[in-house]
N, C-alpha and C positions, 0 to 999 in steps of 0.2 A: 633323871630329872630333865625336863625340857628347857628350851632356851627362854631367857627372860625377854620381855618386850624390847628392851634396849638392845640386846644381842640380836634379836630378830630384825629390828630396824637397821642395825649396822650391817647385817648380812645382806639385806635388800639393797641398801645404798651401795654396797660393793658390786652389785650386779648391774647397776645402771651403766648404760653405754657412755663412752666418752662423748662429750658435748658435740664434737665434730661429727659424730655419727648418729645424732638424733634428728629426727625429721623436722621438728620445729626450728631448730637452729640452722640446719642445712637449707631449709626453704628461705629463711631470713637472709642467709648469706647470698644465696642466688638472687633473691629480690634486690638486695643492695648492690650486687655486681651489675645488674641490669639498670637499676635506677641511677647509679653513679654516672652512667652514660647519658641518661635521659634528663636528669635534673638540670644541667646547665642550659639546655635548650628551653625547657619550660620556664626556668628562671629568667631567661632573656626576654620572655614575653610577660613576665610578672604572674605566672600561673604556678600554683603548687601542684604536687602529685595528685592530691585528692580532688582539686578543682578540675584537673585534666580528666580524671576518671569520670567525674560527673558530666563534663562536656561530651566525652566520648560515648558514654552510655546513652545520653539524650540523642546524640547523633544517630546511634544505632536503632533506638526504639521509637524515636519521634517525640513522645511525651510520656510523662509518668507522674504519679503522685509521690509524695515524699517517702513513704514506706517502701514502695517498689524501687525507687531510685537508691535509697540507702542500702537495700539488700543487694541490688545489682552492682553498685559501685563499691561495695564493701566498706561502707562508712557508717559510723554510729549515728543515730538520729540527732543527738545534740550537735555533733560536728557538722552534720549535713545542714542543719539550720543556719549555722554561721557561714558555711560555704555558699549556700543559696542566697543569703542576704548580700554577701560580697559580690557574687557573680551578677545578681540582679542590679545592684548599684552601679556596676560597671557595664550594664546593659548587654551582657552576654547571654542572658536568658530572661524569660518572662514567667511570672507567677500569676496565675489567674484562678479565681474561685471557680470550682466546678458548678455549673449551672444546675445540675441534677442533685448535687450534694454539697451544700454550702460549707460543710466542715472540711471538705477535701480541696486541696490546692493542686492544680494541674501545672506542671513545670515543662517548659519547652525552650529549645534553643531559639535565640533571636537571630536576625540576619548578622548582627555583629559577632555572635557566638559561632555561627557557621563560617564567617570570614576568618575568625581566629583559627579555627580548625584547618581551613584551607591553607593558611600561612604556615601552620605547624606541621602539616602533613609531609612536605618534602624532607625536613630534617629528621623527623621522627621515623619516617619510612627508611631513611638512610641508616639510622641507628639499628633498626631491626634487620636490615640487609647485612650490615657489618657483623652483627651477632650471628646471623645464619651463616655467613661466610667463614667466620672464625670457628664455629662449632659444627657446621654441616647442617644444611636445611632439613634433611631427613631426621637427623638426631633431635633438632629442635621440635619438629612435628611430633616425633615419638614421645618426647618429654612432655609436651603439651597434652597429648593423648593420655599419658600415664597420670598426669596431674588431674585431668578431668575424671579419670577412673577413680583415683583416690578420693576426690571431692564427692563424687556420687556415692561411692561405697561407704564413706564415713558419715555422710548425711542421712543414709538410710537408717531406719530404726534397727536397733540391736535385736538379735533373735535369741 
């Protein structure tokens, strides 16, 4: 006689890795270890982690629409709407209707947003340098390469 569903589920639960050795939790722990260093700097300027991601993505790509920005900054669209409203009120970015497509809003850094990034660059860069010194720059580079590989591989359609 075979195993019951309850026995089968119990057996599967026993095969789960310890949470310390699961990819989602390990990635969250690394993220928190990094962000614990970065949060105080951002907080001193009244900027949240998500707001910083939006500003940095806009600095890199120049301008974007909301869906592109949400995807590249890893922020849900509803959260991005609130973040954009806050950053626009603080004049760190501009929101303009696309002349070719009135449904689309083009988002760009303002001079004030650029100035904020310039102010934050030295302490943020120092944090990154401290992390690289502590962990070894080559190891950090290899880790980033591995993360990029995982993201690409896991985003590809299953075969």
